BALUM-209667 format. One record per residue (C-alpha): residue in three letters; residue number from 1; x, y, z. Coordinates in pm, 1 decimal, padded with zeros to 6 digits, m for minus. Example, Ala and Ser with C-alpha at 12.3 -4.5 7.8 and 13.67 -1.06 7.14 Angstrom:
{'ala' 1 {01230.0 m00450.0 00780.0}}
{'ser' 2 {01367.0 m00106.0 00714.0}}
% end
This chain:
{'unk' 1 {08934.4 07589.8 09190.2}}
{'unk' 2 {09207.6 07447.4 09407.6}}
{'unk' 3 {09452.2 07640.4 09630.5}}
{'unk' 4 {09705.9 07774.4 09662.2}}
{'unk' 5 {09633.0 08109.1 09500.8}}
{'unk' 6 {09884.2 08391.3 09500.2}}
{'unk' 7 {09812.6 08740.8 09631.2}}
{'unk' 8 {09979.9 09045.0 09481.7}}
{'unk' 9 {10340.0 09114.6 09580.0}}
{'unk' 10 {10293.3 09481.2 09492.2}}
{'unk' 11 {10552.4 09464.2 09213.5}}
{'unk' 12 {10413.5 09254.9 08927.8}}
{'unk' 13 {10085.1 09261.9 08737.7}}
{'unk' 14 {10054.7 08884.5 08725.6}}
{'unk' 15 {09763.4 08852.5 08967.4}}
{'unk' 16 {09544.1 09076.7 08745.3}}
{'unk' 17 {09544.1 08998.8 08368.2}}
{'unk' 18 {09675.9 09273.7 08144.4}}
{'unk' 19 {09373.7 09222.3 07918.4}}
{'unk' 20 {09154.8 09378.6 08188.8}}
{'unk' 21 {09327.2 09710.7 08122.6}}
{'unk' 22 {09272.1 09710.2 07746.2}}
{'unk' 23 {09042.9 09976.3 07601.4}}
{'unk' 24 {08699.0 09849.2 07516.2}}
{'unk' 25 {08779.5 09496.4 07629.8}}
{'unk' 26 {08438.6 09448.1 07786.5}}
{'unk' 27 {08096.6 09592.1 07712.0}}
{'unk' 28 {08055.4 09728.1 08061.5}}
{'unk' 29 {07699.0 09822.9 08139.7}}
{'unk' 30 {07755.4 10172.7 08273.6}}
{'unk' 31 {07614.9 10519.1 08243.6}}
{'unk' 32 {07791.5 10711.8 07962.2}}
{'unk' 33 {07952.7 10953.5 08206.9}}
{'unk' 34 {08169.4 10668.6 08338.3}}
{'unk' 35 {08299.4 10565.1 07998.3}}
{'unk' 36 {08581.9 10818.0 08025.9}}
{'unk' 37 {08740.6 10589.8 08283.4}}
{'unk' 38 {08801.4 10337.3 08006.4}}
{'unk' 39 {09076.6 10563.1 07871.5}}
{'unk' 40 {09304.5 10476.1 08162.8}}
{'unk' 41 {09504.1 10192.2 08007.5}}
{'unk' 42 {09845.3 10194.8 08177.1}}
{'unk' 43 {09847.6 09903.3 08424.7}}
{'unk' 44 {09962.6 09969.0 08779.6}}
{'unk' 45 {10059.6 09669.7 08998.0}}
{'unk' 46 {09793.0 09591.5 09259.2}}
{'unk' 47 {09865.2 09679.9 09619.8}}
{'unk' 48 {10070.4 09420.8 09806.7}}
{'unk' 49 {09843.8 09156.5 09956.1}}
{'unk' 50 {09553.9 09219.9 09715.6}}
{'unk' 51 {09349.7 08921.1 09607.0}}
{'unk' 52 {09409.0 08790.9 09253.6}}
{'unk' 53 {09151.1 08882.8 08992.6}}
{'unk' 54 {09012.2 08530.9 08950.6}}
{'unk' 55 {08931.0 08517.8 09322.5}}
{'unk' 56 {08769.5 08863.5 09325.4}}
{'unk' 57 {08562.9 08764.9 09023.6}}
{'unk' 58 {08462.9 08430.6 09177.5}}
{'unk' 59 {08334.9 08587.3 09498.7}}
{'unk' 60 {08164.4 08879.7 09321.9}}
{'unk' 61 {07992.2 08655.1 09066.9}}
{'unk' 62 {07881.4 08410.0 09335.5}}
{'unk' 63 {07727.4 08685.7 09545.8}}
{'unk' 64 {07559.1 08832.4 09237.2}}
{'unk' 65 {07401.3 08493.4 09159.6}}
{'unk' 66 {07264.6 08478.4 09514.3}}
{'unk' 67 {07109.8 08822.2 09475.6}}
{'unk' 68 {06961.6 08729.3 09137.6}}
{'unk' 69 {06782.5 08442.8 09312.6}}
{'unk' 70 {06640.1 08678.2 09577.8}}
{'unk' 71 {06534.9 08949.9 09333.8}}
{'unk' 72 {06378.5 08706.4 09085.9}}
{'unk' 73 {06121.0 08583.1 09334.7}}
{'unk' 74 {05749.4 08657.6 09299.0}}
{'unk' 75 {05743.2 08888.9 09485.1}}
{'unk' 76 {06109.2 08988.9 09495.6}}
{'unk' 77 {06299.9 08963.6 09823.2}}
{'unk' 78 {06505.4 09269.9 09918.8}}
{'unk' 79 {06801.4 09183.5 10140.3}}
{'unk' 80 {06835.4 09535.4 10291.7}}
{'unk' 81 {07155.2 09453.8 10482.4}}
{'unk' 82 {07389.2 09333.0 10210.4}}
{'unk' 83 {07751.5 09373.7 10320.1}}
{'unk' 84 {08074.3 09175.5 10323.3}}
{'unk' 85 {08005.9 09034.4 10670.3}}
{'unk' 86 {07689.1 08874.1 10532.5}}
{'unk' 87 {07864.9 08693.3 10248.5}}
{'unk' 88 {08020.8 08368.0 10364.6}}
{'unk' 89 {08279.7 08166.3 10172.3}}
{'unk' 90 {08328.6 07790.6 10178.1}}
{'unk' 91 {08661.6 07611.3 10138.6}}
{'unk' 92 {08655.2 07666.2 09760.8}}
{'unk' 93 {08551.1 08034.7 09788.4}}
{'unk' 94 {08192.6 07983.0 09677.3}}
{'unk' 95 {07996.7 08283.1 09801.7}}
{'unk' 96 {07680.7 08237.5 10011.7}}
{'unk' 97 {07452.8 08534.6 10083.2}}
{'unk' 98 {07335.3 08512.5 10444.6}}
{'unk' 99 {07159.1 08696.5 10731.2}}
{'unk' 100 {06805.2 08773.8 10621.0}}
{'unk' 101 {06694.9 08933.0 10948.2}}
{'unk' 102 {06615.5 09262.9 10776.1}}
{'unk' 103 {06495.9 09114.3 10446.6}}
{'unk' 104 {06147.9 09201.3 10324.4}}
{'unk' 105 {05918.8 09101.2 10041.7}}
{'unk' 106 {05898.3 09389.0 09797.6}}
{'unk' 107 {05517.7 09363.1 09801.7}}
{'unk' 108 {05501.6 09439.0 10175.5}}
{'unk' 109 {05532.4 09817.2 10148.2}}
{'unk' 110 {05434.7 09882.5 10510.3}}
{'unk' 111 {05742.9 09697.9 10631.5}}
{'unk' 112 {05980.2 09888.7 10400.5}}
{'unk' 113 {06117.5 10120.2 10668.0}}
{'unk' 114 {06405.1 10358.9 10605.4}}
{'unk' 115 {06742.6 10361.8 10779.9}}
{'unk' 116 {06764.3 09983.1 10788.8}}
{'unk' 117 {07092.9 09801.9 10745.6}}
{'unk' 118 {07448.1 09918.0 10813.9}}
{'unk' 119 {07519.8 10282.0 10734.6}}
{'unk' 120 {07841.0 10232.4 10532.0}}
{'unk' 121 {07657.2 10001.8 10288.9}}
{'unk' 122 {07321.6 10182.6 10280.7}}
{'unk' 123 {07200.2 10341.4 09957.8}}
{'unk' 124 {07129.5 10716.2 09959.2}}
{'unk' 125 {06756.0 10659.3 09914.0}}
{'unk' 126 {06748.2 10451.2 10232.6}}
{'unk' 127 {06960.2 10701.7 10426.0}}
{'unk' 128 {06719.9 10978.5 10326.6}}
{'unk' 129 {06413.7 10768.2 10416.0}}
{'unk' 130 {06276.7 10766.5 10062.8}}
{'unk' 131 {06113.2 10485.0 09870.3}}
{'unk' 132 {06348.7 10210.3 09756.4}}
{'unk' 133 {06357.2 09877.1 09577.4}}
{'unk' 134 {06610.5 09633.8 09426.6}}
{'unk' 135 {06863.5 09907.5 09329.2}}
{'unk' 136 {06928.5 09967.1 09699.7}}
{'unk' 137 {07082.3 09618.2 09721.1}}
{'unk' 138 {07286.0 09694.1 09407.3}}
{'unk' 139 {07436.6 09999.6 09579.9}}
{'unk' 140 {07539.1 09781.0 09875.4}}
{'unk' 141 {07693.1 09534.0 09631.5}}
{'unk' 142 {07899.5 09817.2 09481.7}}
{'unk' 143 {08050.8 09879.7 09823.7}}
{'unk' 144 {08132.3 09508.7 09848.0}}
{'unk' 145 {08309.5 09521.2 09511.2}}
{'unk' 146 {08519.8 09804.6 09650.8}}
{'unk' 147 {08597.7 09595.3 09960.6}}
{'unk' 148 {08719.2 09308.4 09743.4}}
{'unk' 149 {08977.4 09547.9 09599.4}}
{'unk' 150 {09079.3 09738.9 09909.9}}
{'unk' 151 {09034.5 09472.8 10182.0}}
{'unk' 152 {08925.7 09759.4 10407.8}}
{'unk' 153 {08606.5 09866.8 10581.0}}
{'unk' 154 {08438.8 10158.0 10396.6}}
{'unk' 155 {08458.1 10494.8 10575.8}}
{'unk' 156 {08632.4 10319.2 10863.9}}
{'unk' 157 {08749.5 10641.0 11032.0}}
{'unk' 158 {08414.1 10819.1 11009.5}}
{'unk' 159 {08130.9 10799.5 11265.3}}
{'unk' 160 {07812.7 10655.4 11110.6}}
{'unk' 161 {07620.0 10984.2 11121.1}}
{'unk' 162 {07908.1 11172.0 10957.0}}
{'unk' 163 {07930.7 10902.2 10691.6}}
{'unk' 164 {07557.8 10922.1 10617.4}}
{'unk' 165 {07562.4 11301.0 10585.9}}
{'unk' 166 {07867.2 11292.9 10356.5}}
{'unk' 167 {07707.7 11033.7 10127.8}}
{'unk' 168 {07385.1 11234.0 10108.0}}
{'unk' 169 {07513.9 11591.3 10097.4}}
{'unk' 170 {07857.4 11555.8 09939.4}}
{'unk' 171 {07802.7 11247.1 09721.9}}
{'unk' 172 {08090.9 11076.6 09905.7}}
{'unk' 173 {08200.1 10734.8 09785.2}}
{'unk' 174 {08499.1 10513.9 09881.6}}
{'unk' 175 {08811.3 10597.8 09682.5}}
{'unk' 176 {08877.6 10329.0 09424.1}}
{'unk' 177 {09242.3 10209.5 09417.7}}
{'unk' 178 {09442.9 10365.4 09136.7}}
{'unk' 179 {09549.7 10024.3 09007.4}}
{'unk' 180 {09189.2 09907.9 08954.2}}
{'unk' 181 {09125.3 09815.6 08586.9}}
{'unk' 182 {08899.9 10075.8 08422.2}}
{'unk' 183 {08630.0 09825.6 08328.8}}
{'unk' 184 {08593.0 09713.0 08690.5}}
{'unk' 185 {08612.2 10071.2 08816.0}}
{'unk' 186 {08325.9 10167.7 08584.9}}
{'unk' 187 {08114.5 09879.8 08713.9}}
{'unk' 188 {08170.6 09986.7 09075.1}}
{'unk' 189 {08091.6 10351.2 09001.7}}
{'unk' 190 {07769.7 10259.3 08824.0}}
{'unk' 191 {07655.1 10041.0 09114.2}}
{'unk' 192 {07716.9 10340.4 09343.3}}
{'unk' 193 {07515.4 10590.0 09138.1}}
{'unk' 194 {07302.8 10828.5 09346.6}}
{'unk' 195 {07012.3 10779.5 09108.4}}
{'unk' 196 {06877.2 10424.4 09157.3}}
{'unk' 197 {06752.9 10418.0 08797.6}}
{'unk' 198 {07112.0 10442.7 08668.5}}
{'unk' 199 {07234.3 10136.8 08856.6}}
{'unk' 200 {07256.1 09801.2 08677.7}}
{'unk' 201 {07049.1 09500.2 08777.0}}
{'unk' 202 {07217.3 09192.5 08920.2}}
{'unk' 203 {07172.7 08996.3 08592.5}}
{'unk' 204 {07351.4 09282.5 08415.2}}
{'unk' 205 {07626.6 09280.6 08678.5}}
{'unk' 206 {07677.5 08906.2 08638.3}}
{'unk' 207 {07682.2 08940.6 08259.9}}
{'unk' 208 {07950.9 09208.0 08287.3}}
{'unk' 209 {08162.7 08996.0 08521.1}}
{'unk' 210 {08130.3 08694.3 08292.5}}
{'unk' 211 {08254.5 08900.0 07998.6}}
{'unk' 212 {08576.6 08988.4 08181.1}}
{'unk' 213 {08876.6 08752.8 08160.0}}
% end
């Protein structure tokens, strides 16, 4: 990929392919309750200044590949602090997962403490000090996918404790932009499921991204 790339001007759909909005375009790996979002087919121009789709996809897929490497280890490595600030980009926008200060081997159960990481990206099972595994990193990745769309910090106006309580007690999640293609919206929502068992794995996430134009 070589620059320049063009961000959205807020008027045209050119930065996000119309095919992304087509019904049933991709076999998105989501829980059935999210399939209703696939009915939203009328494209809305992305917000002015939004990244083009190919750049969002490149960064998301690159980060997913990094997490596949960590989770495929024997034993698996849990990042436990996955967030946008810990994904670095080189001059060609290749994503590099970094900062393993809170990472733990899945086999080391005694070191798997709760409330580790950054609150806005923490999965509900970590916030509630329950047992957790690879799906906790998937939840954090779902927040990152939202950031790639919004270019904002999640729950920016909420104190951390208020954010944690809202996620746990009110099932709060960041509001997905209205212009987001339904297939990508469904992927985000599935990554952010309260039940860890309903979240996709990183190989499934990468497969879904690869299927999209």
